[in-house]
TITIBA-203346 format. One record per atom (N, C-alpha, C): atom name; x, z, y; residue in three letters. Coordinates in steps of 0.02 Angstrom, whole numbers, plus 50000, padded with zeros to 5 digits. Atoms other than C-alpha are relative to their C-alpha. Layout:
REM residues N
["CA" [X Z Y] "Ala"],
...
This chain:
REM residues 141
["N" [49934 50051 50005] "Met"],
["CA" [49375 49430 49440] "Met"],
["C" [49992 49957 49946] "Met"],
["N" [50001 50063 50056] "Asn"],
["CA" [49383 49267 49371] "Asn"],
["C" [50057 49993 49961] "Asn"],
["N" [49950 49994 50056] "Glu"],
["CA" [49492 49228 49224] "Glu"],
["C" [50074 49961 50034] "Glu"],
["N" [49933 50019 49977] "Lys"],
["CA" [49625 49136 49336] "Lys"],
["C" [50026 50047 50050] "Lys"],
["N" [49977 49935 49960] "Ser"],
["CA" [49629 49292 49456] "Ser"],
["C" [50022 50042 49950] "Ser"],
["N" [49962 49941 50053] "Ala"],
["CA" [49658 49404 49297] "Ala"],
["C" [50072 49976 49965] "Ala"],
["N" [49935 50035 50021] "Ser"],
["CA" [49813 49292 49242] "Ser"],
["C" [50048 50013 50067] "Ser"],
["N" [49959 49987 49957] "Tyr"],
["CA" [49880 49303 49418] "Tyr"],
["C" [50000 50085 50008] "Tyr"],
["N" [50000 49933 49999] "Gln"],
["CA" [49842 49483 49416] "Gln"],
["C" [50048 50032 49962] "Gln"],
["N" [49974 49979 50048] "Ser"],
["CA" [49930 49518 49263] "Ser"],
["C" [50077 49977 50010] "Ser"],
["N" [49941 50025 49967] "Trp"],
["CA" [50074 49412 49319] "Trp"],
["C" [50043 50040 50051] "Trp"],
["N" [49968 49945 49951] "Leu"],
["CA" [50105 49520 49471] "Leu"],
["C" [50006 50067 49976] "Leu"],
["N" [49985 49949 50014] "Glu"],
["CA" [50091 49667 49390] "Glu"],
["C" [50069 50006 49959] "Glu"],
["N" [49940 50004 50037] "Ser"],
["CA" [50230 49616 49260] "Ser"],
["C" [50063 49993 50046] "Ser"],
["N" [49953 50025 49963] "Phe"],
["CA" [50330 49538 49406] "Phe"],
["C" [50023 50057 50034] "Phe"],
["N" [49996 49937 49962] "Ala"],
["CA" [50322 49708 49509] "Ala"],
["C" [50044 50050 49957] "Ala"],
["N" [49969 49952 50043] "Ser"],
["CA" [50371 49815 49366] "Ser"],
["C" [50074 49983 49978] "Ser"],
["N" [49926 50018 50014] "Glu"],
["CA" [50518 49711 49311] "Glu"],
["C" [50060 49998 50054] "Glu"],
["N" [49947 50005 49931] "His"],
["CA" [50588 49705 49502] "His"],
["C" [49990 50073 50021] "His"],
["N" [50002 49927 49953] "Gly"],
["CA" [50552 49893 49547] "Gly"],
["C" [49963 50003 50058] "Gly"],
["N" [50035 50008 49940] "Ala"],
["CA" [50420 49850 49657] "Ala"],
["C" [49950 50051 49997] "Ala"],
["N" [50063 49960 49998] "Thr"],
["CA" [50267 49974 49711] "Thr"],
["C" [49940 49963 50013] "Thr"],
["N" [50043 50018 49971] "Ala"],
["CA" [50158 49854 49782] "Ala"],
["C" [50002 49918 50007] "Ala"],
["N" [49989 50072 50003] "Gly"],
["CA" [50132 49658 49798] "Gly"],
["C" [49932 49965 49995] "Gly"],
["N" [50049 50035 49985] "Thr"],
["CA" [50024 49510 49830] "Thr"],
["C" [50008 49921 49972] "Thr"],
["N" [49981 50080 50016] "Val"],
["CA" [50011 49322 49759] "Val"],
["C" [49948 49969 50048] "Val"],
["N" [50031 50041 49962] "His"],
["CA" [49937 49202 49887] "His"],
["C" [50011 49927 49986] "His"],
["N" [49990 50058 50014] "Leu"],
["CA" [49907 49022 49836] "Leu"],
["C" [49996 49957 50061] "Leu"],
["N" [50017 50032 49942] "Gln"],
["CA" [49927 48894 49968] "Gln"],
["C" [49940 49941 49982] "Gln"],
["N" [50053 50038 50005] "Arg"],
["CA" [49764 48785 49986] "Arg"],
["C" [49985 49968 50081] "Arg"],
["N" [50002 50033 49948] "Gly"],
["CA" [49767 48663 50123] "Gly"],
["C" [50067 50026 50041] "Gly"],
["N" [49941 49973 49971] "Asp"],
["CA" [49879 48732 50261] "Asp"],
["C" [50017 50076 50002] "Asp"],
["N" [50003 49935 49992] "Asp"],
["CA" [49833 48910 50231] "Asp"],
["C" [50013 50033 49934] "Asp"],
["N" [50003 49964 50068] "Leu"],
["CA" [49859 49046 50101] "Leu"],
["C" [49948 50045 49989] "Leu"],
["N" [50044 49952 50019] "Phe"],
["CA" [49735 49138 49997] "Phe"],
["C" [50007 50046 49952] "Phe"],
["N" [49987 49940 50043] "Leu"],
["CA" [49753 49301 49907] "Leu"],
["C" [49960 49990 49923] "Leu"],
["N" [50032 50003 50078] "Val"],
["CA" [49729 49279 49708] "Val"],
["C" [50022 50062 49964] "Val"],
["N" [49984 49934 50030] "Ala"],
["CA" [49808 49452 49655] "Ala"],
["C" [50032 50035 50057] "Ala"],
["N" [49984 49945 49956] "Ala"],
["CA" [49837 49615 49734] "Ala"],
["C" [50032 50061 49970] "Ala"],
["N" [49987 49928 50035] "Leu"],
["CA" [49929 49782 49677] "Leu"],
["C" [50024 50043 50054] "Leu"],
["N" [49994 49934 49947] "Asn"],
["CA" [49926 49948 49777] "Asn"],
["C" [50000 49973 50063] "Asn"],
["N" [50002 50018 49926] "Ile"],
["CA" [49862 49855 49935] "Ile"],
["C" [49942 50042 50020] "Ile"],
["N" [50065 49967 49966] "Pro"],
["CA" [49741 49968 50037] "Pro"],
["C" [49941 49974 50005] "Pro"],
["N" [50066 50035 49991] "Pro"],
["CA" [49558 49930 50041] "Pro"],
["C" [49996 49976 50070] "Pro"],
["N" [50017 50024 49936] "Pro"],
["CA" [49563 49906 50232] "Pro"],
["C" [50046 49941 50021] "Pro"],
["N" [49971 50060 50015] "Leu"],
["CA" [49703 49783 50207] "Leu"],
["C" [49988 49954 49958] "Leu"],
["N" [50004 50053 50051] "Met"],
["CA" [49634 49687 50073] "Met"],
["C" [49955 49949 50039] "Met"],
["N" [50038 50061 49965] "Ala"],
["CA" [49510 49598 50186] "Ala"],
["C" [50047 49973 50049] "Ala"],
["N" [49967 50035 49962] "Ala"],
["CA" [49649 49564 50309] "Ala"],
["C" [50055 49940 49971] "Ala"],
["N" [49966 50043 50036] "Val"],
["CA" [49756 49475 50181] "Val"],
["C" [49962 49953 49951] "Val"],
["N" [50034 50034 50044] "Gln"],
["CA" [49628 49382 50091] "Gln"],
["C" [50017 49918 50025] "Gln"],
["N" [49977 50070 49968] "His"],
["CA" [49665 49222 50209] "His"],
["C" [50041 50020 50052] "His"],
["N" [49927 49994 49938] "Val"],
["CA" [49842 49210 50291] "Val"],
["C" [49999 49925 50031] "Val"],
["N" [49990 50079 49964] "Pro"],
["CA" [49826 49071 50419] "Pro"],
["C" [50078 49975 50008] "Pro"],
["N" [49934 50037 50002] "His"],
["CA" [49980 48946 50424] "His"],
["C" [50050 50038 50046] "His"],
["N" [49947 49961 49961] "Gly"],
["CA" [50130 49045 50486] "Gly"],
["C" [49989 50072 50031] "Gly"],
["N" [50038 49943 49969] "Lys"],
["CA" [50049 49210 50517] "Lys"],
["C" [50034 50062 49942] "Lys"],
["N" [49994 49944 50031] "Gly"],
["CA" [50128 49374 50454] "Gly"],
["C" [50062 49982 49960] "Gly"],
["N" [49945 50004 50046] "Met"],
["CA" [50277 49391 50318] "Met"],
["C" [49981 49946 49964] "Met"],
["N" [50017 50046 50064] "Ala"],
["CA" [50172 49282 50184] "Ala"],
["C" [50009 49915 50052] "Ala"],
["N" [50000 50072 49948] "Gly"],
["CA" [50153 49139 50328] "Gly"],
["C" [50070 49974 50024] "Gly"],
["N" [49920 50029 49985] "Leu"],
["CA" [50331 49139 50392] "Leu"],
["C" [50038 49984 49927] "Leu"],
["N" [49974 50027 50057] "Ala"],
["CA" [50397 49129 50216] "Ala"],
["C" [49974 49939 49976] "Ala"],
["N" [50031 50076 50023] "Gln"],
["CA" [50265 48973 50188] "Gln"],
["C" [50037 49951 50043] "Gln"],
["N" [49964 50050 49940] "Val"],
["CA" [50336 48896 50359] "Val"],
["C" [50073 49984 49981] "Val"],
["N" [49929 50005 50006] "Arg"],
["CA" [50521 48938 50319] "Arg"],
["C" [50029 49978 49938] "Arg"],
["N" [49980 50017 50059] "Lys"],
["CA" [50524 48900 50144] "Lys"],
["C" [50067 50032 49984] "Lys"],
["N" [49951 49954 50011] "Gln"],
["CA" [50637 49048 50131] "Gln"],
["C" [49975 50071 49994] "Gln"],
["N" [50035 49927 50000] "Pro"],
["CA" [50607 49237 50092] "Pro"],
["C" [50005 50038 50059] "Pro"],
["N" [50009 49958 49945] "Val"],
["CA" [50563 49346 50223] "Val"],
["C" [49995 50061 49991] "Val"],
["N" [50011 49918 50014] "Gln"],
["CA" [50602 49538 50228] "Gln"],
["C" [50002 50024 50055] "Gln"],
["N" [49993 49953 49961] "Thr"],
["CA" [50590 49697 50307] "Thr"],
["C" [50032 50052 49964] "Thr"],
["N" [49973 49931 50030] "Cys"],
["CA" [50689 49854 50280] "Cys"],
["C" [49943 50060 49989] "Cys"],
["N" [50049 49946 49994] "Asn"],
["CA" [50538 49956 50313] "Asn"],
["C" [49930 49992 50031] "Asn"],
["N" [50067 50022 49983] "Leu"],
["CA" [50358 49905 50331] "Leu"],
["C" [49970 50039 50055] "Leu"],
["N" [50039 49958 49949] "Lys"],
["CA" [50301 50060 50420] "Lys"],
["C" [50032 50007 50071] "Lys"],
["N" [49964 49993 49936] "Glu"],
["CA" [50429 50062 50556] "Glu"],
["C" [50034 49929 50027] "Glu"],
["N" [49984 50057 49982] "Asp"],
["CA" [50478 49884 50579] "Asp"],
["C" [49947 49967 50074] "Asp"],
["N" [50026 50011 49926] "Thr"],
["CA" [50435 49830 50768] "Thr"],
["C" [49998 49920 50009] "Thr"],
["N" [50008 50069 49994] "Ser"],
["CA" [50458 49643 50743] "Ser"],
["C" [49918 49971 50006] "Ser"],
["N" [50071 50041 50002] "Ser"],
["CA" [50322 49513 50773] "Ser"],
["C" [49992 49976 49939] "Ser"],
["N" [50018 50042 50076] "Asp"],
["CA" [50352 49459 50585] "Asp"],
["C" [49946 50047 49966] "Asp"],
["N" [50039 49963 50043] "Ile"],
["CA" [50257 49611 50518] "Ile"],
["C" [49940 50022 50048] "Ile"],
["N" [50055 49982 49969] "Lys"],
["CA" [50079 49636 50566] "Lys"],
["C" [49980 50076 49997] "Lys"],
["N" [50011 49924 49999] "Pro"],
["CA" [50013 49818 50604] "Pro"],
["C" [49953 50018 49941] "Pro"],
["N" [50030 49978 50063] "Gly"],
["CA" [49899 49821 50446] "Gly"],
["C" [50038 49998 49941] "Gly"],
["N" [49943 49994 50051] "Ala"],
["CA" [50060 49795 50336] "Ala"],
["C" [50021 50072 50000] "Ala"],
["N" [49969 49932 49994] "Lys"],
["CA" [50110 49976 50391] "Lys"],
["C" [49946 50045 49949] "Lys"],
["N" [50054 49951 50038] "Ala"],
["CA" [49955 50041 50288] "Ala"],
["C" [50019 50005 49919] "Ala"],
["N" [49981 49992 50082] "Val"],
["CA" [50047 49994 50118] "Val"],
["C" [50051 50047 49998] "Val"],
["N" [49961 49945 50009] "Asp"],
["CA" [50124 50137 50058] "Asp"],
["C" [50072 49990 49962] "Asp"],
["N" [49943 50039 50016] "Ala"],
["CA" [50302 50044 50040] "Ala"],
["C" [50038 49999 50062] "Ala"],
["N" [49960 50011 49949] "Arg"],
["CA" [50460 50028 50142] "Arg"],
["C" [50016 49931 49995] "Arg"],
["N" [49976 50080 50002] "Ala"],
["CA" [50571 49866 50097] "Ala"],
["C" [49954 49959 49972] "Ala"],
["N" [50066 50053 50029] "Ala"],
["CA" [50453 49717 50078] "Ala"],
["C" [50043 49934 49999] "Ala"],
["N" [49976 50072 49999] "Val"],
["CA" [50486 49524 50043] "Val"],
["C" [49956 49960 49977] "Val"],
["N" [50052 50055 50010] "Ala"],
["CA" [50386 49380 50051] "Ala"],
["C" [50033 49933 49971] "Ala"],
["N" [49967 50050 50039] "Ile"],
["CA" [50444 49248 49932] "Ile"],
["C" [49958 49943 49996] "Ile"],
["N" [50040 50058 49995] "Pro"],
["CA" [50394 49072 49949] "Pro"],
["C" [50005 49958 49924] "Pro"],
["N" [49989 50025 50071] "Val"],
["CA" [50367 48977 49773] "Val"],
["C" [49984 49927 50011] "Val"],
["N" [50008 50083 49981] "Leu"],
["CA" [50397 48787 49794] "Leu"],
["C" [50012 49963 49930] "Leu"],
["N" [50003 50052 50072] "Asp"],
["CA" [50372 48642 49677] "Asp"],
["C" [50060 49949 49998] "Asp"],
["N" [49945 50050 50004] "Ala"],
["CA" [50495 48510 49629] "Ala"],
["C" [50025 49963 50055] "Ala"],
["N" [49979 50042 49950] "Thr"],
["CA" [50476 48420 49775] "Thr"],
["C" [50014 50039 50076] "Thr"],
["N" [50002 49949 49943] "Gly"],
["CA" [50495 48577 49892] "Gly"],
["C" [49946 50019 50036] "Gly"],
["N" [50060 49985 49975] "Arg"],
["CA" [50327 48589 49940] "Arg"],
["C" [49983 50081 49985] "Arg"],
["N" [50013 49945 50016] "Val"],
["CA" [50258 48764 49952] "Val"],
["C" [49937 50014 49966] "Val"],
["N" [50072 49993 50054] "Arg"],
["CA" [50125 48808 49815] "Arg"],
["C" [49969 50070 50014] "Arg"],
["N" [50029 49934 50001] "Ala"],
["CA" [50109 48992 49839] "Ala"],
["C" [50057 50052 50025] "Ala"],
["N" [49954 49956 49985] "Val"],
["CA" [50203 49146 49913] "Val"],
["C" [49976 50072 49965] "Val"],
["N" [49999 49940 50035] "Val"],
["CA" [50228 49310 49814] "Val"],
["C" [50029 50061 50055] "Val"],
["N" [49971 49945 49955] "Gly"],
["CA" [50250 49465 49921] "Gly"],
["C" [50002 50071 49951] "Gly"],
["N" [50012 49927 50020] "Ile"],
["CA" [50315 49633 49855] "Ile"],
["C" [50037 50049 50038] "Ile"],
["N" [49958 49935 49952] "Ala"],
["CA" [50373 49806 49921] "Ala"],
["C" [50019 50046 49956] "Ala"],
["N" [49963 49949 50026] "Phe"],
["CA" [50476 49950 49876] "Phe"],
["C" [49986 50061 50027] "Phe"],
["N" [50012 49940 49973] "Thr"],
["CA" [50473 50133 49892] "Thr"],
["C" [50064 50008 50053] "Thr"],
["N" [49946 49988 49950] "Gln"],
["CA" [50650 50129 49971] "Gln"],
["C" [50004 49962 50052] "Gln"],
["N" [50000 50052 49956] "Glu"],
["CA" [50701 50051 50121] "Glu"],
["C" [50064 49965 50005] "Glu"],
["N" [49937 50034 49994] "Gly"],
["CA" [50837 49941 50169] "Gly"],
["C" [50004 49926 49979] "Gly"],
["N" [50004 50069 50001] "Ser"],
["CA" [50892 49757 50171] "Ser"],
["C" [50007 49978 49917] "Ser"],
["N" [49977 50033 50064] "Leu"],
["CA" [50886 49657 50003] "Leu"],
["C" [50069 49955 50002] "Leu"],
["N" [49949 50039 49999] "Ala"],
["CA" [51052 49580 49961] "Ala"],
["C" [49987 49919 49986] "Ala"],
["N" [50014 50064 50010] "Ala"],
["CA" [51072 49394 49965] "Ala"],
["C" [49986 49979 49932] "Ala"],
["N" [50008 50014 50069] "Glu"],
["CA" [51090 49387 49783] "Glu"],
["C" [49936 50034 49968] "Glu"],
["N" [50062 49977 50031] "Arg"],
["CA" [50939 49497 49739] "Arg"],
["C" [49941 49953 50040] "Arg"],
["N" [50049 50047 49976] "Glu"],
["CA" [50836 49376 49857] "Glu"],
["C" [50002 49939 49969] "Glu"],
["N" [49995 50062 50039] "Thr"],
["CA" [50899 49226 49758] "Thr"],
["C" [49963 50012 49939] "Thr"],
["N" [50022 49990 50077] "Ser"],
["CA" [50857 49314 49592] "Ser"],
["C" [49924 50003 50006] "Ser"],
["N" [50071 49990 49983] "Leu"],
["CA" [50684 49362 49658] "Leu"],
["C" [49973 49928 50011] "Leu"],
["N" [50044 50059 49986] "Met"],
["CA" [50640 49186 49721] "Met"],
["C" [50005 49959 49925] "Met"],
["N" [50005 50034 50070] "Ala"],
["CA" [50699 49111 49553] "Ala"],
["C" [49950 50033 49958] "Ala"],
["N" [50049 49976 50046] "Ala"],
["CA" [50592 49236 49459] "Ala"],
["C" [49942 49982 50029] "Ala"],
["N" [50076 50000 50000] "Ala"],
["CA" [50434 49204 49565] "Ala"],
["C" [49996 49914 49995] "Ala"],
["N" [50014 50070 50008] "Ser"],
["CA" [50460 49020 49535] "Ser"],
["C" [49972 49987 49935] "Ser"],
["N" [50052 50003 50078] "Arg"],
["CA" [50389 49057 49363] "Arg"],
["C" [49927 50017 50008] "Arg"],
["N" [50074 49989 49996] "Leu"],
["CA" [50231 49098 49431] "Leu"],
["C" [49961 49942 49986] "Leu"],
["N" [50035 50051 50027] "Pro"],
["CA" [50106 48999 49324] "Pro"],
["C" [49938 49980 50056] "Pro"],
["N" [50052 50006 49949] "Ile"],
["CA" [50008 48894 49452] "Ile"],
["C" [49957 49945 49975] "Ile"],
["N" [50040 50055 50035] "Ala"],
["CA" [49848 48791 49378] "Ala"],
["C" [49990 49973 50063] "Ala"],
["N" [50020 50032 49939] "Asp"],
["CA" [49800 48662 49498] "Asp"],
["C" [49912 49998 49997] "Asp"],
["N" [50069 50004 49997] "Gly"],
["CA" [49619 48644 49548] "Gly"],
["C" [49972 50060 50031] "Gly"],
């Protein structure tokens, strides 16, 4: 793990702990796609699948395109096309992918977190998570 990844990993662990999440990811946008820089409690088989997220694919890709959080009440039982089958391997229920926008409204990253309980996150909680995720330190380059 390089120094930059270690700082993202540390940030993700703190962010997840602060918000009661059991699992999470941080993807940075490079070009049109998203690339994994930190992961917490993501099963090994899923790690390979989430290293590179093509534009608009899965929850992270949808959050990237919509520039709004994308959530599911239950990762394991969601049957929508928003949730990729591999995501069901995460030992969690409710999950949200949160876009991190720069000052111009461009997506710089997507933070994903998942919780042990199922259910929808209230709009206020979604807004507060988006504000907290916006503090992700993003080094250019």
